[in-house]
Structure formats: C-alpha cells, structure tokens
VOBA-1610 file (N, C-alpha, C; in pm, whole numbers, padded with zeros to 5 digits, always signed):
BEGIN
Met-01689+00210-00525Met-01476+00159-00535Met-01488+00328-00448Ser-01469+00373-00399Ser-01393+00460-00369Ser-01293+00547-00397Leu-01263+00704-00395Leu-01192+00720-00523Leu-01020+00766-00336His-01065+00775-00268His-01016+00797-00182His-00917+00638-00085Ala-00916+00577-00094Ala-00932+00400-00015Ala-00768+00437-00080Ser-00734+00343+00087Ser-00568+00436+00104Ser-00484+00240+00107His-00374+00309+00011His-00237+00191-00028His-00202+00109+00054Ser-00184+00175+00176Ser-00121+00193+00286Ser-00127+00070+00365Gln-00210+00005+00382Gln-00274-00116+00435Gln-00299-00255+00410Gln-00181-00356+00471Gln-00197-00482+00320Gln-00371-00584+00432Pro-00343-00676+00314Pro-00480-00698+00279Pro-00436-00848+00398Asp-00531-00883+00357Asp-00577-00993+00535Asp-00455-01144+00452Asp-00521-01116+00380Asp-00444-01291+00352Asp-00261-01248+00247Ala-00272-01113+00272Ala-00074-00989+00208Ala-00011-01130+00295Pro+00062-01237+00213Pro+00159-01252+00302Pro+00259-01158+00457Arg+00267-01268+00552Arg+00406-01142+00602Arg+00552-01129+00647Ser+00664-01059+00621Ser+00696-01083+00664Ser+00805-01132+00774Arg+00921-01293+00764Arg+00922-01362+00820Arg+01050-01271+00957Trp+01133-01176+00936Trp+01235-01080+00839Trp+01162-01084+01016Pro+01281-01043+01135Pro+01277-00946+01221Pro+01282-00855+01165Arg+01214-00773+01250Arg+01251-00569+01220Arg+01350-00516+01169Ala+01418-00575+01291Ala+01609-00483+01360Ala+01654-00554+01172Leu+01578-00678+01129Leu+01699-00722+00991Leu+01724-00652+00861Arg+01593-00558+00883Arg+01510-00505+00727Arg+01583-00440+00631Arg+01524-00418+00556Arg+01658-00353+00456Arg+01636-00163+00512Gly+01542-00104+00561Gly+01541-00024+00600Gly+01661+00068+00742Pro+01661-00047+00844Pro+01722+00006+00944Pro+01922-00035+00941Met+01917-00164+00819Met+02014-00227+00764Met+02087-00110+00699Glu+02025-00091+00664Glu+02076+00049+00495Glu+02089+00196+00617Thr+02044+00249+00691Thr+02083+00283+00717Thr+02226+00297+00888Leu+02294+00192+00864Leu+02372+00125+00972Leu+02465+00112+00902Ala+02494+00062+00751Ala+02556+00026+00648Ala+02632+00161+00684Thr+02520+00262+00626Thr+02595+00404+00605Thr+02642+00510+00706Val+02600+00434+00787Val+02680+00494+00929Val+02792+00455+00934Leu+02789+00333+00898Leu+02990+00257+00905Leu+03029+00342+00769Ile+02945+00329+00689Ile+03030+00374+00598Ile+03060+00519+00590Ala+02965+00644+00677Ala+03043+00784+00720Ala+03186+00781+00805Ala+03107+00624+00896Ala+03318+00628+01035Ala+03427+00642+00926Gly+03355+00523+00821Gly+03475+00561+00801Gly+03547+00662+00770Val+03478+00759+00637Val+03591+00870+00595Val+03551+00975+00673Leu+03527+00980+00799Leu+03590+01013+00948Leu+03687+00969+00915Met+03696+00831+01010Met+03825+00830+01027Met+03990+00877+00955Leu+03896+00796+00825Leu+03993+00857+00730Leu+04102+01049+00728Leu+03918+01123+00737Leu+04003+01217+00735Leu+04019+01277+00834Gln+04009+01252+00948Gln+04095+01275+01161Gln+04213+01267+01140Pro+04301+01344+01241Pro+04411+01431+01172Pro+04524+01410+01403Phe+04451+01277+01477Phe+04429+01265+01594Phe+04475+01129+01587Ser+04477+01080+01493Ser+04436+00868+01538Ser+04548+00859+01413Leu+04663+00793+01449Leu+04724+00664+01310Leu+04634+00555+01384Thr+04547+00453+01442Thr+04487+00361+01480Thr+04399+00344+01424Leu+04281+00499+01422Leu+04184+00491+01394Leu+04234+00517+01176Tyr+04259+00600+01152Tyr+04361+00613+01027Tyr+04381+00504+00923Gly+04409+00410+01041Gly+04479+00298+00954Gly+04329+00143+00974Tyr+04232+00148+01005Tyr+04148+00151+01040Tyr+03979+00243+00977Ser+04061+00254+00871Ser+03873+00385+00754Ser+03877+00291+00715Phe+03985+00245+00613Phe+03926+00216+00482Phe+03920+00043+00523Val+03901-00043+00586Val+03889-00160+00669Val+03698-00143+00661Thr+03730-00018+00767Thr+03533+00016+00835Thr+03464+00062+00661Thr+03534+00142+00571Thr+03438+00151+00427Thr+03439+00078+00423Leu+03540-00019+00374Leu+03502-00132+00279Leu+03353-00232+00365Ile+03372-00251+00473Ile+03332-00337+00529Ile+03126-00291+00535Gly+03159-00131+00571Gly+02997-00066+00510Gly+02923-00096+00351Val+03096-00071+00232Val+03021-00077+00078Val+02950-00195+00142Val+03010-00297+00158Val+02971-00429+00125Val+02893-00458+00158Met+02867-00435+00326Met+02720-00431+00339Met+02567-00346+00322Phe+02620-00248+00284Phe+02510-00171+00163Phe+02506-00295+00064Thr+02634-00337+00009Thr+02543-00373-00147Thr+02422-00502-00125Phe+02501-00544+00005Phe+02389-00754+00030Phe+02210-00633+00049Val+02289-00580+00183Val+02132-00524+00206Val+02066-00419+00136Thr+02080-00373+00037Thr+01951-00401-00073Thr+01916-00447-00144Lys+01931-00594-00163Lys+01905-00772-00150Lys+01744-00746-00050Phe+01783-00691+00081Phe+01634-00742+00158Phe+01543-00716+00170Pro+01432-00800+00238Pro+01326-00732+00235Pro+01264-00618+00265Glu+01141-00547+00263Glu+01122-00315+00249Glu+01066-00462+00423
//
C-alpha cells in the first residue's frame, strides 16, 4: 500500500464516457460563459442599436445553455 498513489488515473475496468470531447462539460460551460459575457457587452456598448437589440437574446441563450450544460458528464 503506497501513500503516494495517484488517483488521477482510471482503472482499466472503469467505463469511459461515450460523449465527444467537445460536448463535455468543460468546453460547453466555457462556450456558455462566453455567450453570457458577449450578451452583456452587447448590452453595454453605445455604438450599434442592432447589437443592443440582440443582447438580451444572446444572454438568455447563454444562461439556458449553462443551466443544461451543468448536467453533462465531465
């Protein structure tokens, strides 16, 4: 029994995730966070009324996406 055993490696009989790497929680949470930040920046910019108009929709899509993505496997 070793005190310095590594816990980061999976055993050979552990089931591997079938989810594609791009659809796992980490990358999708990052994408959702970027959408939320983009929506807030679109809301606060003073240059384009079109960007301002789509800011709420963009932020809402990011929030809904983040809510669902938190249920994805690691």
